[in-house]
VOGU-3710 file (C-alpha; in Angstrom, 3 decimals, decimal comma):
1> mtvpaptaps> 0,063/0,370/-0,290  1,154/3,695/-0,726  1,567/6,023/2,240  -0,977/8,580/2,325  0,711/11,748/0,345  1,024/14,595/2,524  -1,181/17,680/1,730  0,672/21,367/1,583  0,857/22,759/5,404  -0,972/25,846/6,477
11> aptggtphva> -1,321/28,907/8,802  -2,861/27,393/12,252  -7,215/28,198/12,153  -9,461/27,799/14,706  -10,931/29,938/17,754  -7,642/29,475/19,905  -5,254/32,839/20,539  -2,541/32,457/18,242  0,055/33,785/20,813  -0,229/33,083/24,505
21> pnfiteiier> -1,148/36,246/25,925  1,841/38,792/26,888  2,107/42,231/28,074  1,707/43,213/23,932  -1,605/41,466/23,172  -2,452/43,038/26,897  -1,502/46,755/25,470  -3,349/45,676/22,127  -6,460/44,768/23,861  -6,532/48,398/25,984
31> dlqagtvtqv> -5,772/50,130/22,846  -9,003/48,421/20,611  -10,764/48,820/23,613  -10,002/52,335/24,029  -10,505/52,950/20,856  -6,372/54,410/19,952  -6,257/51,770/17,536  -9,146/49,763/15,192  -7,563/47,819/13,243  -3,838/46,228/14,416
41> vtrfppepsg> -0,977/46,644/11,894  1,669/44,775/12,273  5,518/44,257/10,174  8,364/42,275/10,261  11,429/43,560/8,694  14,073/41,380/7,816  17,705/42,848/6,279  18,064/40,767/3,024  21,853/40,516/3,751  21,676/36,393/4,186
51> yahlghvfas> 18,566/33,622/4,103  15,930/33,534/6,881  17,231/31,606/9,757  15,752/30,481/13,071  16,663/33,081/14,921  13,813/35,101/12,788  11,336/32,198/13,422  10,064/33,537/17,012  9,672/37,343/15,678  7,934/36,654/12,170
61> fldfqtaaqy> 5,444/34,825/14,371  4,547/37,381/16,788  4,598/40,019/14,216  2,359/37,325/11,982  0,501/35,687/14,824  -0,663/38,531/16,533  -1,887/40,543/13,464  -3,687/37,531/12,406  -5,269/36,919/16,268  -6,857/40,309/16,406
71> ggryhlrmdd> -7,905/40,399/12,643  -5,541/43,108/11,745  -2,626/43,253/8,719  0,560/41,804/8,849  3,227/43,627/6,346  6,453/42,016/5,316  8,854/44,732/4,399  12,719/44,416/3,181  15,097/46,542/5,585  17,328/46,696/2,133
81> tnpdlatqey> 19,175/49,834/2,874  22,459/48,462/2,882  23,697/48,658/-1,325  26,850/46,477/-0,067  24,827/43,671/1,444  21,117/43,520/0,488  20,809/41,019/-2,744  17,734/40,172/-4,744  18,813/36,268/-3,933  18,125/37,119/-0,487
91> vdaiaddlkw> 15,070/39,079/-0,537  13,610/36,179/-2,486  14,558/33,340/-0,737  13,444/35,061/3,215  10,024/35,901/1,064  9,884/31,689/-0,085  10,835/30,737/3,392  8,555/32,659/5,501  5,538/31,678/2,674  6,416/28,351/3,842
101> lgwdwgphfy> 5,884/28,778/7,477  2,524/29,781/6,514  2,380/33,639/6,771  0,391/34,975/4,450  0,942/39,564/3,823  -1,181/39,667/0,857  0,063/42,930/-1,136  1,445/44,242/1,389  4,871/43,348/0,245  7,646/46,593/1,019
111> yasdyferyy> 10,764/47,571/0,215  12,736/50,087/2,319  14,167/51,309/-0,643  10,695/51,684/-2,871  11,083/55,136/-0,488  14,062/56,683/-0,402  13,308/60,051/-2,525  10,392/60,057/0,582  13,167/59,418/3,698  14,922/62,440/1,519
121> ayaeqlirqg> 12,227/64,880/1,868  11,733/64,571/6,042  15,332/64,651/6,423  15,080/68,421/4,075  11,864/69,239/6,367  13,836/68,068/9,643  16,662/70,638/8,340  14,280/73,569/7,861  13,142/73,020/11,581  16,348/73,412/12,953
131> dayvdsvsad> 16,287/69,312/14,263  19,116/67,819/12,205  22,132/69,170/10,771  25,358/67,624/8,858  28,675/67,231/10,817  31,629/67,021/9,464  33,662/65,593/11,423  35,281/61,951/11,605  34,121/59,656/13,125  36,354/58,970/16,077
141> emarlrgdpr> 36,084/62,787/16,955  32,268/62,025/16,545  32,457/59,026/19,258  34,685/61,250/21,482  32,861/64,105/21,830  29,227/61,971/22,476  30,834/61,485/25,904  30,287/58,398/27,974  27,166/57,563/30,391  29,221/59,692/33,062
151> tpgtpseyrs> 30,295/62,597/31,278  28,255/64,630/28,574  28,584/65,549/24,935  29,911/68,097/23,675  29,119/70,460/20,425  30,036/69,578/17,035  32,113/73,008/15,564  29,407/72,225/12,688  25,968/71,994/14,974  25,872/75,493/14,813
161> rtpeenldml> 25,422/75,451/10,989  22,496/77,494/10,018  20,018/75,448/8,068  20,244/77,002/4,953  23,839/75,556/5,625  22,823/72,241/5,921  20,147/72,329/3,305  23,152/73,248/0,874  25,702/70,546/2,411  22,659/67,545/2,294
171> rrmragefpd> 22,122/68,268/-1,232  25,614/68,320/-2,166  26,161/64,944/-0,074  23,097/63,663/-2,493  25,181/65,007/-5,435  28,331/63,157/-5,033  29,919/65,966/-4,143  31,914/64,507/-1,388  33,975/61,107/-0,600  32,066/57,905/1,534
181> gshvlrakid> 32,494/58,607/5,212  33,452/62,628/4,757  29,823/64,052/6,480  26,975/62,743/7,906  23,474/64,352/8,648  22,671/64,120/12,975  19,475/64,952/14,463  19,430/67,738/16,955  18,457/66,070/20,298  19,991/65,869/23,801
191> lgsanmklrd> 24,258/66,101/23,892  23,379/65,861/27,603  20,487/62,897/27,954  21,526/60,290/29,721  20,274/58,017/27,157  23,149/57,779/24,364  21,145/56,745/21,935  19,615/60,498/22,078  23,289/62,263/21,831  22,464/63,397/18,080
201> pvlyrilrgt> 22,053/60,257/16,420  23,213/60,291/12,854  20,412/60,334/10,177  22,204/59,785/7,170  25,449/58,541/5,731  27,716/58,787/2,576  27,876/55,276/1,062  28,416/54,855/-2,657  27,975/51,406/-4,140  25,167/49,876/-6,791
211> hyrqgdawci> 21,741/49,069/-5,522  20,085/46,156/-6,383  16,885/48,262/-7,008  18,524/51,782/-7,107  21,307/50,895/-9,228  23,635/54,465/-8,591  20,426/56,760/-8,201  21,529/57,219/-4,758  24,763/57,447/-2,789  23,403/58,625/0,597
221> ypmydfqhpi> 21,704/56,244/2,636  19,418/56,405/5,975  20,406/54,664/9,197  17,869/52,124/10,552  16,806/54,801/13,449  15,847/57,033/10,911  14,550/54,613/8,411  12,781/52,251/10,636  9,906/54,726/11,970  9,152/56,924/8,767
231> qdaiegvths> 8,013/53,347/7,122  6,072/52,256/9,883  3,996/55,672/9,860  3,632/55,818/6,120  2,469/52,117/6,177  0,310/52,366/9,134  1,525/50,399/11,360  0,426/50,395/14,492  2,270/48,454/16,862  5,996/48,356/16,146
241> mcslefvdnr> 7,683/44,911/17,845  11,315/44,235/18,305  13,710/43,215/20,287  15,031/44,780/23,579  17,938/45,785/21,807  16,282/48,620/20,315  14,859/49,686/24,380  17,000/52,624/24,390  16,413/53,416/20,449  12,366/54,099/21,208
251> aiydwlmerl> 13,452/57,383/21,931  14,794/58,592/18,704  11,402/56,475/17,342  9,294/59,028/19,432  11,433/61,896/18,614  11,021/61,214/14,713  7,135/60,930/15,016  6,980/63,779/16,913  9,019/66,346/15,411  7,354/65,412/11,915
261> nfeprphqye> 3,788/65,529/13,135  2,741/62,042/12,543  -0,873/61,585/12,946  -1,277/58,586/13,671  1,603/57,731/15,071  2,749/53,782/15,495  4,539/52,984/18,806  7,402/50,509/19,322  6,977/47,628/21,485  10,555/45,748/22,547
271> fgrrgleyti> 10,179/41,924/23,670  12,981/39,689/24,671  15,135/37,850/22,035  15,179/34,101/21,973  18,917/32,570/20,974  18,975/28,787/20,406  21,960/26,865/22,197  24,451/25,629/20,136  23,527/27,809/17,270  24,765/31,377/15,634
281> tskrklrrli> 22,503/33,387/13,676  24,525/35,978/12,862  25,051/36,382/9,016  28,062/37,330/8,378  29,299/34,046/10,864  26,539/32,566/8,246  28,684/33,649/5,122  31,885/32,475/6,795  30,956/29,472/7,402  29,716/28,969/3,155
291> egnfvsgwdd> 32,880/30,696/2,291  35,406/28,449/3,708  33,786/25,679/3,166  32,538/24,588/6,566  28,847/23,790/4,955  28,248/23,067/1,148  25,548/26,578/1,645  22,856/28,355/2,877  20,771/24,955/2,387  22,907/22,663/4,043
301> prmptlraqr> 21,233/21,175/6,511  23,157/21,580/9,408  22,650/25,452/9,189  20,323/27,263/11,297  18,353/28,839/8,041  14,910/27,755/7,622  16,030/26,842/3,687  18,395/24,196/5,490  15,626/23,347/8,279  13,471/22,301/4,725
311> rlgvtpdavr> 16,020/20,959/3,271  17,139/18,528/6,123  12,923/17,607/6,508  11,443/19,557/9,292  7,866/20,543/8,450  6,593/24,099/9,147  3,923/22,735/11,441  7,040/21,732/13,688  8,388/25,361/13,671  5,911/26,997/14,294
321> afaaqigvsr> 4,937/24,402/17,325  7,812/25,557/18,376  7,647/29,453/18,549  4,422/29,227/19,974  5,698/27,516/23,059  8,777/29,450/23,761  6,676/32,539/25,259  7,079/35,838/25,079  8,682/38,449/28,094  10,822/41,474/28,103
331> tnrtvdlavy> 13,757/39,136/28,972  16,212/37,895/26,992  16,463/34,292/26,901  18,472/31,179/25,404  16,383/28,647/24,532  17,429/24,690/25,039  17,797/23,509/22,176  16,362/20,153/22,972  12,843/22,432/23,338  13,294/22,497/19,293
341> enavredlnh> 14,243/18,995/18,668  11,308/17,983/20,868  9,052/20,274/18,370  9,864/18,111/15,727  9,976/14,312/17,200  6,277/15,366/18,559  5,467/16,756/14,826  6,905/13,851/13,108  6,113/11,500/15,611  2,172/11,507/14,298
351> raprvmavld> 3,321/12,245/11,030  6,168/9,680/10,166  5,008/6,251/9,107  7,461/3,112/10,246  9,265/1,364/7,388  13,596/-0,515/7,739  16,650/0,994/6,694  19,657/-0,840/7,538  22,798/1,986/7,254  25,601/-0,169/8,374
361> pirvtvtgld> 24,945/-3,826/7,256  26,380/-7,469/7,359  25,254/-10,479/5,219  22,957/-12,710/7,397  21,783/-16,758/5,661  19,233/-17,669/7,569  18,521/-21,661/7,142  14,719/-22,185/7,245  13,901/-19,052/6,440  11,660/-19,408/2,450
371> aqtlslpywp> 10,979/-16,411/0,211  7,886/-14,416/1,283  6,005/-10,947/1,364  5,081/-9,850/4,899  2,236/-7,194/5,336  3,551/-5,429/8,301  1,820/-1,576/9,539  3,336/1,477/9,272  1,971/2,305/12,334  2,527/-0,161/15,366
381> ydviagstdg> 0,041/0,350/17,991  2,134/1,871/20,685  1,194/5,156/17,889  -2,664/4,426/17,416  -2,860/3,960/21,402  -5,542/5,959/22,399  -7,264/7,016/19,249  -11,090/7,728/19,914  -12,705/5,544/16,955  -10,501/2,588/15,850
391> lvglpggprv> -8,908/5,180/13,103  -5,826/6,556/12,863  -5,743/10,189/11,469  -2,243/10,197/8,989  -1,594/13,700/9,171  -1,624/15,784/5,560  -4,000/12,068/4,490  -6,972/10,363/4,847  -8,153/8,871/7,828  -7,523/5,218/7,240
401> lpeqavrdvp> -8,399/1,942/9,330  -4,861/0,371/11,467  -5,353/-2,807/9,745  -5,254/-0,998/6,187  -2,085/0,929/6,514  0,705/-1,870/5,758  3,247/-2,025/3,164  4,368/-5,187/1,774  7,362/-6,447/2,732  10,027/-9,205/1,252
411> igphlviere> 11,953/-11,478/3,199  13,996/-14,698/2,282  16,918/-16,220/3,246  18,982/-13,243/2,381  18,852/-10,534/5,383  21,355/-7,965/6,571  21,002/-6,220/10,171  22,709/-3,802/11,602  26,250/-4,526/12,384  25,916/-2,988/15,669
421> dfnpappkgy> 23,227/-5,949/16,166  25,889/-8,305/16,078  28,758/-8,867/18,639  30,819/-12,111/19,062  31,750/-10,340/22,246  28,834/-9,242/23,945  28,889/-7,067/26,760  26,465/-7,517/29,960  22,835/-6,960/29,530  23,479/-6,973/25,378
431> krltpggtvr> 20,077/-8,114/24,561  20,894/-8,640/20,359  22,490/-11,088/18,237  25,353/-13,214/19,882  27,068/-16,482/19,076  24,173/-19,425/19,888  21,480/-16,388/20,669  18,407/-15,638/19,805  16,300/-12,528/18,634  13,641/-11,722/17,286
441> lrgagiirad> 13,612/-10,116/13,204  11,060/-7,208/13,214  7,523/-8,838/11,835  9,082/-11,746/11,324  10,178/-14,749/13,312  12,913/-15,402/15,779  16,536/-16,767/14,539  19,757/-18,181/16,172  23,172/-17,579/15,666  25,314/-20,688/14,839
451> sfesdaegnv> 28,715/-19,119/12,983  29,759/-15,863/11,831  32,774/-15,090/9,766  35,165/-12,531/10,006  37,605/-10,747/7,656  41,563/-9,948/8,197  40,817/-7,247/10,148  38,654/-8,999/13,002  35,443/-7,508/11,325  31,970/-9,616/10,976
461> thvhatllge> 30,972/-9,958/7,690  28,604/-12,715/7,334  26,504/-14,438/10,221  25,193/-17,627/9,822  21,516/-18,366/11,367  18,766/-20,689/11,877  15,340/-20,204/11,844  13,536/-21,195/15,060  9,652/-22,502/15,333  7,010/-21,778/17,338
471> gakasgvihw> 7,690/-21,504/21,212  11,462/-20,246/21,048  12,117/-16,801/23,217  14,229/-14,316/21,758  16,591/-11,848/23,838  15,179/-8,297/21,494  14,503/-7,645/18,391  16,153/-6,387/15,554  15,332/-5,133/12,100  16,265/-5,899/9,320
481> vdaaqgiaae> 16,478/-5,308/4,934  16,116/-8,338/2,261  19,194/-8,281/0,983  18,117/-9,697/-2,585  15,510/-6,910/-2,610  16,355/-4,154/-0,377  16,936/-0,828/-2,322  20,657/0,622/-2,137  20,734/4,289/-0,535  23,615/6,987/0,953
491> frlydrlfrv> 22,422/7,899/4,552  23,296/11,153/6,031  23,565/11,527/9,766  23,416/15,286/10,113  24,004/16,468/13,944  24,785/19,572/15,304  26,854/21,865/13,898  28,361/23,523/17,345  29,661/21,071/20,400  29,285/23,750/22,865
501> pnpegehedd> 26,151/25,115/23,908  27,437/29,023/23,255  29,843/28,850/20,106  30,477/32,519/20,284  31,060/32,690/24,060  34,099/32,016/26,483  34,622/28,206/27,367  36,702/27,321/30,351  36,899/24,419/29,338  39,571/24,964/26,637
511> lepvpdvhfd> 38,213/22,848/24,331  41,195/22,306/21,593  40,612/22,921/17,979  39,064/20,547/15,661  41,706/19,240/13,110  39,157/18,620/10,487  37,948/21,894/10,182  42,046/23,537/9,970  40,601/26,326/11,365  43,253/28,966/11,671
521> pdeaaledgs> 44,135/31,495/14,292  46,583/33,843/12,437  44,252/34,007/9,569  42,599/37,247/10,677  44,529/38,006/13,988  43,871/41,183/15,893  47,035/43,131/16,634  47,273/41,718/19,832  47,474/38,309/18,019  44,134/37,016/20,054
531> aptdagflry> 41,083/35,321/17,480  38,260/37,816/16,086  35,123/36,970/17,391  34,119/36,327/14,046  36,504/33,522/13,795  37,419/32,171/16,950  33,650/30,316/16,563  34,496/27,913/14,188  37,053/26,300/17,365  33,745/25,008/18,363
541> lnpdslkltr> 32,580/23,245/15,605  31,547/19,419/15,604  33,473/17,420/13,518  31,161/14,735/13,805  28,346/16,467/12,030  27,568/14,537/8,991  28,558/11,289/8,921  27,862/9,580/5,712  26,924/5,716/6,006  25,853/3,536/2,498
551> gvvepsvlsd> 23,775/0,753/3,114  19,890/-0,762/1,746  16,209/0,584/2,499  12,929/-1,879/2,498  11,643/-1,292/-1,112  8,195/0,455/-0,451  9,814/3,423/0,299  9,747/3,420/-3,657  6,383/3,784/-4,216  5,444/6,467/-1,201
561> ppgtryqfer> 5,118/10,261/-2,755  7,702/12,576/-2,776  8,108/14,475/0,718  6,856/11,054/3,115  9,091/11,190/6,104  9,662/7,985/7,664  10,672/6,736/10,854  13,307/4,504/9,909  12,995/2,028/13,292  15,407/2,207/15,849
571> qgyfwrdpvd> 17,574/4,895/13,869  15,465/8,408/13,573  13,136/10,516/11,108  14,565/10,249/7,919  13,584/11,351/4,486  14,828/11,616/0,758  17,048/14,833/-0,220  15,285/16,689/-2,056  18,111/17,920/-3,569  20,459/14,919/-4,194
581> shedalvfgr> 18,030/12,315/-3,919  17,069/10,368/-7,426  15,600/7,151/-8,532  18,554/5,179/-9,259  20,825/6,705/-6,532  18,705/7,571/-3,387  19,861/9,931/-0,626  18,219/10,046/2,731  18,601/12,699/5,287  17,656/12,078/8,881
591> ivtlkdtwgr> 16,126/15,082/10,185  16,373/14,253/14,033  16,908/11,462/16,707  14,704/9,614/18,048  15,937/10,760/21,261  17,925/13,764/22,355  20,847/11,284/22,775  23,368/14,424/23,026  21,351/14,490/26,757  21,650/11,446/27,519
601> aeartearqt> 25,557/11,486/26,942  25,815/14,972/28,867  23,892/12,838/31,760  26,413/9,731/31,569  29,170/12,713/31,613  28,386/13,675/35,119  27,282/11,084/36,372  30,801/9,749/35,581  32,063/12,914/37,007  30,099/12,716/40,513
611> kpeaaktpdt> 32,042/9,243/40,959  35,395/9,826/43,184  36,781/6,549/41,224  36,281/8,557/38,406  38,192/11,295/38,994  40,567/12,415/36,482  43,992/11,748/36,292  46,254/14,155/34,929  47,243/12,926/31,901  43,509/13,011/31,057
621> kapaksaear> 42,987/14,981/27,662  38,441/15,150/28,185  37,837/18,489/28,868  35,948/18,909/32,240  31,921/19,810/31,387  30,648/22,707/33,565  27,344/23,092/34,152  26,738/26,177/32,508  28,395/24,430/29,292  26,565/21,610/29,370
631> paalsaeqea> 22,995/21,537/31,385  22,153/18,066/32,504  19,653/15,878/30,708  16,249/15,778/31,695  15,531/12,543/33,922  11,829/10,793/34,209  11,247/12,489/37,122  12,281/15,898/36,230  10,372/15,354/32,537  7,110/15,017/34,811
641> evarltslga> 8,383/18,001/36,247  8,353/19,588/33,061  5,086/18,115/32,233  3,409/19,659/35,763  5,096/22,984/35,221  3,587/23,612/32,233  -0,015/22,119/32,975  0,272/25,266/35,287  1,259/27,957/32,934  4,908/27,786/32,163
651> aeadartvar> 6,612/28,347/29,562  8,567/25,117/28,561  12,388/26,807/28,574  11,393/27,579/31,756  10,079/24,795/33,049  12,892/22,761/31,740  15,224/25,385/33,817  13,209/24,423/36,932  13,228/20,656/36,692  16,667/20,469/36,317
661> dpallaflgn> 17,625/23,286/39,345  16,550/21,790/42,554  17,251/25,155/44,075  14,688/26,680/42,125  12,229/23,481/42,120  12,115/24,296/46,100  11,730/28,051/45,844  8,650/27,610/43,346  6,997/25,115/45,992  4,180/27,361/47,765
671> atpdatfaqv> 4,218/29,324/44,465  0,194/30,120/43,628  -1,081/27,657/41,042  -3,264/30,294/39,364  -3,074/32,163/36,454  0,374/34,307/37,424  2,275/31,334/37,937  3,864/32,061/34,405  5,214/34,985/35,136  6,277/33,930/38,899
681> tswavndlap> 8,516/31,374/37,144  9,293/33,567/34,588  11,020/36,060/36,991  12,199/33,090/39,357  14,408/31,613/36,075  15,538/35,595/34,695  15,695/37,764/37,264  16,184/35,589/40,673  18,060/32,386/40,043  21,859/33,594/40,844
691> gvragevrvd> 20,368/34,886/44,706  18,118/31,305/45,057  20,979/29,232/44,377  23,179/31,753/46,605  20,781/31,128/49,334  20,245/34,831/49,183  16,612/35,353/48,238  14,457/36,871/51,148  11,076/37,128/49,301  8,782/33,723/49,094
701> aaalaplaar> 7,289/33,227/45,868  3,773/32,651/46,652  4,074/36,971/47,636  5,133/37,597/44,094  1,446/36,271/42,964  0,041/39,740/44,329  2,916/41,641/42,369  2,431/39,266/38,757  -1,751/40,199/39,045  -1,023/43,958/39,222
711> lagggvtmrv> 1,371/43,565/36,579  -1,070/41,263/34,123  -3,737/43,998/34,956  -1,963/46,910/33,943  -1,611/48,471/37,784  2,121/48,880/37,125  5,023/48,446/34,484  7,591/46,322/34,019  9,903/48,247/35,323  8,272/49,178/38,155
721> artalmqaat> 7,403/45,200/38,682  11,055/44,504/38,304  12,392/47,064/40,734  10,097/45,727/43,765  10,972/42,358/42,777  14,429/42,902/43,097  13,941/44,854/46,428  12,000/42,485/48,199  14,261/39,360/47,304  16,646/41,733/49,836
731> tgeppldvia> 14,344/42,645/51,799  12,094/39,755/52,193  9,180/42,993/52,454  6,757/41,921/50,187  6,891/43,783/46,520  3,132/45,885/46,651  4,452/47,459/50,395  8,087/48,290/48,230  5,769/49,496/45,180  3,545/51,678/48,448
741> regldaalsd> 6,606/52,620/50,621  8,685/53,847/47,376  5,590/55,380/45,795  6,531/53,914/42,430  2,565/53,031/42,346  1,573/53,350/38,550  -1,978/55,580/39,934  -2,172/59,082/39,898  -3,915/60,995/41,712  -7,047/62,751/40,019
751> dalaravaea> -6,262/65,562/40,523  -3,327/64,894/38,915  -4,200/62,951/36,037  -6,777/66,014/34,664  -3,967/68,283/35,304  -2,058/66,681/32,737  -4,843/65,727/30,721  -5,636/69,140/30,285  -2,329/70,269/29,415  -1,897/68,000/26,835
761> laahpdkvea> -5,169/69,619/25,123  -3,927/72,916/25,559  -0,701/72,381/24,399  -2,428/70,863/20,920  -5,445/73,357/20,327  -5,557/72,001/16,561  -5,241/68,861/17,299  -8,084/69,092/19,388  -10,500/70,970/17,108  -9,255/68,148/14,279
771> yragrtalrg> -10,309/64,975/16,553  -13,685/66,264/17,277  -13,842/66,954/13,616  -13,336/63,371/13,336  -10,324/62,255/13,091  -10,605/59,950/16,100  -7,615/58,125/15,242  -6,280/61,006/17,563  -6,932/59,441/20,692  -3,669/57,414/20,523
781> fftgqvmrat> -1,460/61,004/20,239  -3,519/62,061/23,727  -2,985/58,721/25,466  0,749/59,269/24,518  1,373/62,461/25,809  -0,601/62,106/28,577  1,615/58,665/29,444  5,104/60,646/28,441  4,287/63,896/31,040  3,177/61,119/33,589
791> ggkaepqava> 5,896/59,644/33,371  4,134/56,670/32,475  2,539/56,492/35,907  -1,133/56,647/34,715  -3,603/54,010/34,618  -4,119/53,587/30,690  -8,325/52,691/31,669  -7,867/56,322/33,560  -6,404/57,695/31,036  -9,012/56,543/28,210
801> aaldaalatp> -12,053/57,742/30,486  -10,220/61,546/31,273  -9,790/62,157/27,882  -13,354/60,808/27,202  -14,206/63,761/29,762  -12,138/66,153/28,367  -12,515/66,071/24,791  -16,419/65,881/24,396  -16,868/69,187/26,234  -15,955/72,313/23,813
811> egga> -13,285/73,880/26,724  -11,267/70,709/26,338  -11,859/70,047/29,809  -9,077/72,844/30,688
//
């Protein structure tokens, strides 16, 4: 029987939320309820300087699924303002890979380069307003004049140029009169600001290069901090989400929106970046891997790019499931790679039919076994257990009865089995085939090994066995393939590309360089002789990230449709390589192993290290592994803890961290098991963990629930909550008491809020008039003015009510 063909994946639909509730969805819901936003519009703005990678998945998921959840609009935007890096190849690849994920932007596909003329017009507007100037100092001098966090900046001698002089200089910059780097356009904001980003940031630079879409039309290009907010405003973006490193840049964003008088104006919100262990996502470093022939290209299945994951055989459903379970927060987090691999396994477990393949074969001749054809199930009963109606739902295919999901498998006297499944001198506990021992052939009878042959090096080449009758007992079960009718194939066993969790960091174990990667630390050495960051990561490449074997697979695979994923029994999940596999030369790549082999290996290593007799002698070469470098595998009890913690609402990544940490587990032992549990767990993992482990945290986990509830209800900002949290951890005082004592509460008195509203409306009478004439979108502008005037302490609901009352009166509430 042919395995049912999988259908094309689609984006998730249905009534359940696409994105778990988080601080951004709370903001959106308040905006919609207050009427400051009528349609949610988000955007994902990748730079087309490489292929989309796993680091893009979480951000694009958050942008697209948030818009979809609230019936909004999603934009895909190419941030192609660097002519040296952007190419059409990268644009096409990014769009294709995001479409594969299931994201649908409809007609809303934009390029930053489409707006070059408009950006330039806004630059001239800022100059005419006295808000920008052309600076002509060197880059080093500019950095010196900016000062540092303790020293205010010093004005450049060119900061006092008149608007007329600045316009003349900018136009000459555009005309190409000056060499690269000789002048820049800077915003004139505040050289004394505590936020270094506001110390007159650069808006335009001279950069000659042929742009892949604009050709040589431009020799000046806008900086991201200038282009990004303006394009958001032009396209009608309402909630501009970006990672946490842009939190200080938000001040530039808001400054531009105010100076250029955009209405309605978008707002920027920052979320914590999600890194992934054993992975790098720097496009520069990924290009280094390709250019150095460490990998075969952007689609090498060991790469973290989406194109590589597609070629590896990962499905978009698995990638989306991974993105959905790692959670949204305001803190950066590195995710255990096992979370991603488990999402892939979970997806394939119910998708991949079971067949047999032998990757490292030795011959077995079985006396008494006649040639015949067996009918074996694609879906063993352990897979279909628990089905409600006796039917099995094959993902991507029709529902079929279990007894119908079978294939024909030939068997005869000449078989091949895995080399590791026969051992002439078996260790204790070995349950496969041994001289004189018995084993069951999967789906067939029991055989006994009578004798074997070896080559000159002692390698077993041929086993002679006998088929036993009914009543025989076997020590184990092994898989096999008929030697005469099995199909020859190449098998590519992919593994993690790096052998340490953080290949871009420092490692106390001082791992030896991998000889096979030909890493030369002097290739790009710094002046002090040290290896640069973009080269040092190569020393941590895993020499076993790809192993090639040749073996055989059962012939049923020849009749299956392209794209079928298989579980090769006891070997892992595989599929035909879509590039190199052909009917006359099959190539199967391993998508993922059946279990977390890295975790199990690390657990064994740590177990050995805890035994006194396993202490290393001075000449031992194996590097020690610290808990920080190699997280321990989870035991069955710890996996049960993960299940319990996630059932209470904790993100899986947090749950896995807690489950392997007795101190954190004990700390959360009396946490309130309600809607606040996820936030309390996140604080424990991301903010309190060092103190918890050191026994220095004096606050009880149960005391954090009221703070989490206040945060979820909008009563305090995350900044205030974290301030109270850390003080409570030191003093043991309940966090809400800290907030009350320190005056950190977000609530204002009614009189103070009324004054702030009145002042905001009085300062913008033209906008008040426009609002009353029907431009209701200005509500967002007024809300922002009040929140800014109150230092973010006003309750959003109270601001909305106060504005309603004030804007309804002819006097504007003054």
